[in-house]
LOTIKOL-278307 format. One record per residue (C-alpha): x, y, z. Coordinates in steps of 0.02 Angstrom, whole numbers, plus 50000, padded with zeros to 5 digits. Each point is the difference from the previous one (the first is absolute). Layout:
<pts>
XYZ/...
</pts>
This chain:
<pts>
492025218551185/501584991049947/501565010550014/500544993549830/498705011149921/500525016850071/500215012649861/501885002449971/500765016150065/501655007549948/500975002150160/501655005549924/499495017650044/499354996050175/498445010750000/499725017649940/500855014350092/498385004250088/499924982550072/501845000050046/499825015650104/498704991350106/500964983750018/501735005850056/499644996350182/499364982749963/501444995149887/501255005850132/499044990050128/500164984349895/501885002349989/500295003650183/499274984250075/501324992250111/499644981449995/500884984349950/499684994849819/498584987849979/500134982849923/499845002649813/499004984549952/498505005449899/499444982749942/498295000550083/499675018649996/498455006249912/499015015949981/498225004549963/498715013749993/498305001050081/498985009049868/498224993350014/499455014050116/500215018849982/501754999650075/501464993449900/501294992550117/501664991949958/500754988150129/501224985650012/500134983250087/501515006050098/499205012650114/499795015649896/498355009149970/500165013849871/501595003449906/500905014050089/499955009349834/498725009149896/500914996149838/498534989549945/498224995950048/499204990250141/500895008450146/498335002050088/499275006649837/498305008050033/498865000049907/500594985149900/500765005049831/500195018150053/501914999250017/499775008950168/501054990450126/499825002850187/501144987650087/501875001950007/500294985250115/498914988550102/500944985750081/499504986950130/501154998250150/500144986450131/501045004550150/500614989450144/500655009050154/501754995950062/500214986150127/501615002750093/499834983850097/499874990149840/501345010449915/498785006149867/500205017649933/498595011349940/499374993449835/498765008449881/499694990749837/499735012049856/500225003249814/499925018950003/501635002349904/500544990649846/501744999350077/499354989250142/498524989049952/499824988950154/498364991949949/500264986749866/498764990749892/499554982150047/499934987849857/498454990949941/498695013750011/499905005749819/500344993749826/501835004849972/499764999549811/498855015050013/501105010350117/498445006850085/499294998450174/498504988350000/498375009049962/498284992250007/499465007549833/501504992849906/500134981050024/501614999849899/500855007750153/499444986150119/501234986550051/499484983649920/498415008849939/499234998650175/499405014450108/500574999850181/498285000250081/498574988349951/498234996550055/499304983050050/499764995449816/501805004149956/499585015949906/501095015550021/499445010450147/500225018149944/499345014550102/500245015049886/500055004349817/501894998250010/500804990450143/501894998750010/501104988550101/501854999250037/501154994150138/501675006750059/501154997450149/501505008250082/501324989349913/500995015949963/499925006650178/501585010350023/499984998450190/499474982150032/498814988649905/498514997750115/498964987749897/498565012349980/498894997049849/498635011549931/498584993949891/499195015149919/498284999649919/499325014849903/498205004549958/499425012549868/498185003149953/499225007449843/498335003850084/499775019049984/499585001350184/501634991850057/501205003149857/501025013950084/500924988050115/501184985250002/500194987950146/501484989450055/499984986050126/501664995650083/500164982950084/501665000550095/500604982950054/501474994850109/500854985649908/501444998950121/500164990050160/500225015850104/498625009650088/500035018849976/499215012750114/499785018549965/499614997449815/499345015149904/499185001449831/500225016749915/499835009549838/501235012949939/499025012849899/500515014449888/498645007649892/500265014749882/498335008249964/499945009649838/501464991149917/501854997350028/500435018449976/498865005950142/500554989150145/500415015250108/498175005450007/499244985050089/499154998750169/499474984950099/498394996450092/499804987450141/498364992050056/500344988650149/498194994850018/500004992449825/501834994349999/500215011149849/501405011149937/499855010449842/500945012649894/499365015749915/500685015149908/500205016550093/499265011649868/498914986449920/500765003249828/501324991149898/500975010649878/500734984149927/498284992949964/499185017149977/498534993750102/499384997250176/500834984250066/499094986750097/500444993150172/500634982850048/500324990750160/500234983650093/498754991750116/500334985050111/498454988950013/500644984850092/501404996350122/500234986450132/499355002750176/501005007250144/499244996150170/498414994549913/499785016149901/500385003249816/501615009850006/499815010349841/501355012949968/501005001550160/501345012249938/500045013749869/501495011049964/500425012149861/501645004949921/500884983450028/501805005650014/500914983650000/499634982849931/501424991850096/499344984950096/500575006750168/499015016149983/498564993949893/499474987450132/499865014750121/498915009049873/498844985049979/499834997350188/500215017850069/501084991550132/501285012950055/501024986450084/500424993249828/500785016149938/501864998749967/501135009350118/500215018449962/498305001849914/498895012950085/498164994750019/499495018249971/500935000549837/499434982749949/498155003250033/499855018849974/498134999949964/499294989450141/499025006550148/500754995650171/498374991350046/500184987049862/501654997349913/499264986349888/499185012249881/500655015549912/498835014950001/499695005849820/499605017350068/501865002050032/500414997749815/500475015849905/498385007449932/500865003849835/500244981349974/501564990249962/500674983349945/498934988950108/500474982150041/499924988950150/499464983550075/498474992350076/500194984250102/499094987650109/500704990050145/500774992950101/499494982049966/500704983150049/500384988749852/500354981950044/500654987249874/498684996049865/498865013850064/499275013149882/499555018350026/498725007149878/499855018349950/498835007649870/500295017449930/499245010149863/500585014049886/498545012249986/499855014249874/498765014149972/499735015749900/500015010150161/499894997250188/498114997149998/500144987549858/501474991850089/498954996950156/498544993749896/501184987249926/500734996050171/498264995850063/499694989149848/501664991150032/499564996950182/498314992949951/500814988849870/501264993550127/498574996850123/499194988849868/501634990249978/500185008049827/498434991349938/499085011949886/498975000149843/501104997049850/499835004549818/499974986149871/501714993049957/500995009049867/499624991849832/501384993849886/500215011949852/500764995149834/500335010649848/500855001549833/500575015249901/499685002549816/500195013549869/499065014950071/499054989950130/500134989350155/498834986050050/499714995350182/499114984250057/499574991050161/498864986350069/498534999950121/500934989550129/499905012550144/498125002849983/499544984550099/501235002950143/499085004350162/500565014050114/501174992250128/499225009750144/498164998649960/500104983849899/498765007249875/500235002949815/499875018549964/501005002549839/499305014349895/501195004749859/501705005049932/500965016149973/501365000749869/501315013650026/501375006149886/501625008850047/501185009449883/501325003050134/500464982450056/498704998750137/500345016850082/498215005449959/498504991149927/498915014649946/499205002649831/499775018650030/501085015250034/499705004150184/500585017849969/498575002249878/498694989250085/500235002450187/498214996050050/500214981449968/500754996950171/501604990750040/499574982449942/500684994549832/498784999749854/499864982949915/500304997949815/498504988349995/498754993050126/498944984349999/498564997050119/498774985850021/498245004049943/499104996450162/499215016350056/501565004550101/501215013349946/500115006049821/499424983949915/501255002349858/500094981749955/501464988050007/501434996549881/501624990350010/501035009249871/500365017849949/500715006549837/500925016550025/500305009849841/500385016550088/501864996050007/501525005849904/501284988049930/501645000050095/499295006150166/500004988950154/498314997450082/499614991450164/498284992550032/499274994350165/498364990850023/499115000750168/498454991250064/498735008350114/498524994450102/498325008450022/500225004950183/498535001750118/499195012350118/501464998950122/501554997949890/500285009749841/500484991349839/501704991550014/501224998749856/501544989249982/501645009849988/500625008149842/501724993049967/501475011550033/501324990049908/500054985549877/500054986150131/498124998650040/498984988449890/498785014049957/501315011249915/500734998549825/501175011349900/499665001649813/500885010149866/499095000549833/501154999249849/499855002149814/499674983649910/501294991749890/499494998649816/500534981849993/499114994650159/498234992950008/499154998550168/499244983950064/498164997049964/498594987750023/499724987649861/498804986449950/498525006850098/498644986949977/498244998850069/499874982350069/498465000550111/498234995049958/499345017650024/499645012749864/501135014550045/500665009149849/501065012850091/501805001549947/501304996150134/501545011149992/501514993450096/501435011850044/501504991750085/500795014250100/501104989050108/501854998549957/499894981550040/500104987149861/498264992849978/500044992149828/500244982550071/498275000950081/498244999549935/498535007850089/498184995950033/498805013750053/498384993950078/498525007550092/498964996150154/499305006850161/501025003450156/499585006250173/500935014750076/499875006650178/499985018849977/499655006850174/500004991550168/500554983650074/500234984549894/498454991050064/499104994749840/500514987249871/498924999649844/499894983649903/499405003349822/499174986649894/499685003849816/498314993549943/499915007049823/501655006649934/499195006549841/498955012350100/501235005450135/500225019049986/501585010250021/499285008950151/500885004350162/498934997450156/500265008250169/499364994850172/499915013250137/499504992950168/498675009550097/499934987150140/500784982850019/498444992949916/499595012949866/500915008949859/499715011549853/500404991949833/500715012049870/500314998849815/501695008750002/499975002849811/498495011350016/500225004850184/498204994850036/499324991050151/499164984949920/499474991450162/499825011550151/500104991550169/500294982849927/499854986650135/501694992150030/500124981950054/501534989150015/500124984049894/498515004949894/500144998849811/499455016949930/499414999449818/500425014749884/498755005549941/498674991750105/498784994849862/501224993749868/501744998850077/501624999149903/501064997050155/499754997550185/501065005450147/500164991550169/500745010150143/501134991150123/500595007450165/501895001949994/500165002250188/498634992050106/500355012450140/499855015549892/498435006449914/499875014149874/499735017250075/499085014849924/501095007949866/500924984149951/500044999049811/500514986349880/499764997949814/499794986749868/500985006049849/500064994449821/501874997549984/501384994549881/501404987850040/501614998149901/500924983349994/501794998749940/500424983349920/501794993349985/499904982549931/499084989950131/500185013450134/498605012650024/500025014850119/498805014250033/500795016849962/498415010350019/498894994450141/498145003449967/500135018549958/498335009249997/499515002149819/499375016149920/500135002749814/500775017350015/501334994850128/501604991249941/500404983450080/501764998750070/500974984250040/501414998450124/501234995549862/499685016249906/498624996949874/498715013749976/498434993849915/498565010549937/498444994949906/499415011349861/498414997949899/500104997249815/499235013249886/498154996249997/499885003549814/501374991649900/500474995049822/499035014249919/500194997949813/499155012649885/500155000249810/501095013749925/498555009449922/500175018849987/498825010250109/499294984850090/500344996350185/499164991050143/500435005850177/499674987650141/499765002950186/499374989950148/498375007050068/499424985750111/501394989150071/498764988350085/499284994949830/501684995649923/500404982249948/501574992249931/499774999049813/500555006249831/498805010349893/499775003749815/499205016949963/499475000449815/499195011949877/498554989949929/499145014149905/499925018649961/498615012249959/499415017950001/498685009150099/499205015949934/500235008050170/501704993750063/500934994449846/501064984449984/499884986050128/500864983350029/499204983650051/501164992150129/499994982250066/500964992650147/500444981550014/500644993250167/501274986549967/499884990450164/498264993449961/499755005749818/498655011750060/499455013849881/499325016150072/498585008949912/500625011649864/500015018650039/499765014449880/501295013250042/500365017249934/501685008950014/500615001550183/498624988850066/500364984750108/499464982050025/500134990250163/500344981650034/500544990650157/500485016050092/501015007049854/499575015749905/500605002149819/499915017349921/500095001749810/500805014149904/499924999849808/499885011049847/498165001149953/500485003449820/501144984849992/499384986850125/500964983650026/499444985849888/498904985550057/501074986450077/501195011950088/500434991450165/500845005350162/500494987050131/500285002250187/500284988950152/499225003450170/500974993950153/499055004850159/501154999750152/499944984850114/501125002950150/500944985750085/498904988250096/500264985550120/500024987949851/501355009749909/501864996650007/501525006149905/501724992949968/501535009449939/501895000550002/501365013250006/501275004849868/501605006650077/500795016449947/500984999049839/501625008349944/500434999649815/501545006649909/499955017949937/499694997949814/499965017649929/500605017750031/498195005450015/499934990950168/501315012250065/499205015749933/499075004150161/501575000350109/500215016750086/500715008550156/498955007550140/500125013650051/500785007949846/500705012550029/500504995250176/499825015050117/500655000450179/498504997750112/499174987649883/498524990250067/501044984349970/501185005150139/499744992050171/500735003650171/501194989850106/499105003250163/499355012250128/501625009050042/501035000249842/498865006549863/501264996149864/499044993949848/500394984849897/500245007449827/499414988449864/499264998049827/499134984949927/500144991649831/498294993049958/499194988249873/501604989849992/500024981849942/500214987450140/501864997849969/501085013749928/501555010650025/499925018950023/501565010149959/500065018450047/501175012049911/500475018250004/499705009949839/501844997749961/499764981250001/500804995650167/499184985050083/499595004750181/498844986050057/499364982949947/498414993050075/499444982049983/498114997849999/499294982850035/498215000150064/498254995449943/499525018450000/500685013949891/500755012450124/501815002750052/500515013550125/501635009749995/500655010950142/500865012649885/501724994150053/501374994749882/501134985050026/500915002550164/498535008950082/500325017649932/498455010849975/499785005649821/499885018549958/498625009349910/499954996949814/499324989449858/500404981649998/499774986049875/499394982750042/500064984049900/498894984950036/500634983549929/498904984549995/500724985849899/500495007049830/498855015150017/500515017250060/499015015450050/500815017150020/499295015950079/500465014050120/499495008250163/500435015950094/500535003250180/499755017050082/500615002450179/
</pts>
């Protein structure tokens, strides 16, 4: 969203020749504007991009919508990330008719041309340190960290998935400063039903002491359907009933895009009243021939009396019908199409001092005319509801770290308890994790050319879904380890949250990020590891609770933050979570017998306000169908011999549960971070399942693993004698050591030699009855089976003993707790040449067209040529020589990873030629020498 994050484009060669051919007219037009130069004070100017919907739109806080160039993205890009731009220029206009009595000339405030930007940014409406217009989904862009609109509780009042707000006035007015100020609010929605549109609200206020009559609001529009090279093939449609104007391609094909283009237009949804009736669009004209104030005011008003002397009305309005000169007739446009542009306007209005005129417009897109009108209807319905609509869950914050051949992503469950702003119910269902290999241009994991049946929606890298009988029931997780990556390549990841939808509204998903500004997007580049670098790790893991868990806790610090100054305490308990419906129930849990409390997750599904089904979510069984539900009653679990009891309190006395409401009581883990006397919770009651890693907000990933059930097996080194152990009945296992001894031998006439075996259990010095066993026969004790193999001609002697320890798994319980610390990453000096032996160059040989090359952008497909030196120590010097010994480049490597990239340019920026080159890596007193080849 933030303009800082646009992918850099080389503009030295200003577009490819194909693009230049289509832009000649526009570039000439920019140069020929005959206005006074504007005031060049850019202190408060800012830019931004609406990219939460399916239209990417660049705009400024000084009266410009779209760029007036297709040299980069977001010029009405549709669909988002397609690099297909539709809008050349879209600029708001405010015109005031001349008043000869007052000595006021015609005055139209505009920013159509860069040579005459009359609108100027007003200070105080964004964070100047960010350089971006204020966007609701990026609080760093807000002035003083406060959003402009708030509810009664002081919380930000945000209508869409991405609101924007900026203010500008006519401080640069080249005719006369009128004191007109415009506050512009934008709305973009990620809901699939309303994603093909963007809305803008214009509040136009008179801040002067002068009353103006005959005020007009207008929009100058110039769309180029099919790309910048096909602007001569456009036609324009006009729908007066819906206050809607739209552009489409004559032959419905774009040679530039090699595809059928879509259609795009502008609808006006709200204007002030004229004579008690909503005015709507009062004037529409195509082929605006002059943007001089004296003629443009005549265009906005269709008032022939305002035309300058010598201008013929017939020439000025060549496409109007005599019966109504306010509207051009699109049927008079050339059927072969052309370079369409024009204005729509609404007026005249009176604007007294301190009064405000409000206009709401929308940019609507569609795949074709039918789809366009479907989206227009959806936009009209959304406007009629004051832009209140079902919303997806908020975008979750995504964190990640890159390693050697892997990336690790992690997040928290914070958004899962946020109710839908429209329905006020909690309907979170799961997460989708997407990966992009082209800097957010696409988020697919498949080749659409090979797999076309998958539809248009991106395919997630991984999906997580609550196990609740809704959707895919994939289970939840809060981290993902991606090993399907290649060192040296840049990967973008975006995490979205989705709800479960209902019978009326399909599942809603928060937006995939389209640049690196949103909190749910990270960029990671895996690198080779350095031989003298050791990653951070957990240390001192200690079981401190009174429970009996013997699981091993593995702690992986994946955060780049320094955590060694803290210690951690991991504890367990029960927590209530509202899964579906309104927050009407508060469960108070009282532990009666902590030794018996299970690690079960319970679910309550309301059938009526006074009855519910009680589920064991571990087994997905209904353990109490139609359970009576009574407020303030202590429910024992289980009824006959309870280990805890739950009392249900009504959160809102005016709201009762409704059928379908669902909440759960979950066995959960909580992580406390301890810094001296200060303790904070860095993992808030995360639902606990043994197979799912726990993830803290400060970047610790914790996973419990069982110990080997059979440990410390010690058999005597006797030739041709073995005992193989296996667990055959886990329920019968106990924690103990065992001694398995040969107490006698003998022979049977039928079966030959046998052994007499005895087992002693150490924990209680219990001796099992001796067994007589022949070769390959087994004995059983406490759920363990031991199978003997021996040489019947040379059996082991009496007294031969094998020992073994049995450790049956006891998973974490409410009485268990663990403490641990973190050891920070370590860098040690390189001590031997063997630590440099793995250094190499990739690719080697370098071939033009290597996978390691990346592009500058959508128009100039000039690759960045590069190779990578990998497995380097953290600090070293790389010298590159020709075979004749000439030093052509020195690279300094100083990083915790082992990769350094070189752009194949010598000192001074010259590209090297094909050939074989030597490289020397120096680290301290050690040197490593090798070679690589370049083939172009």
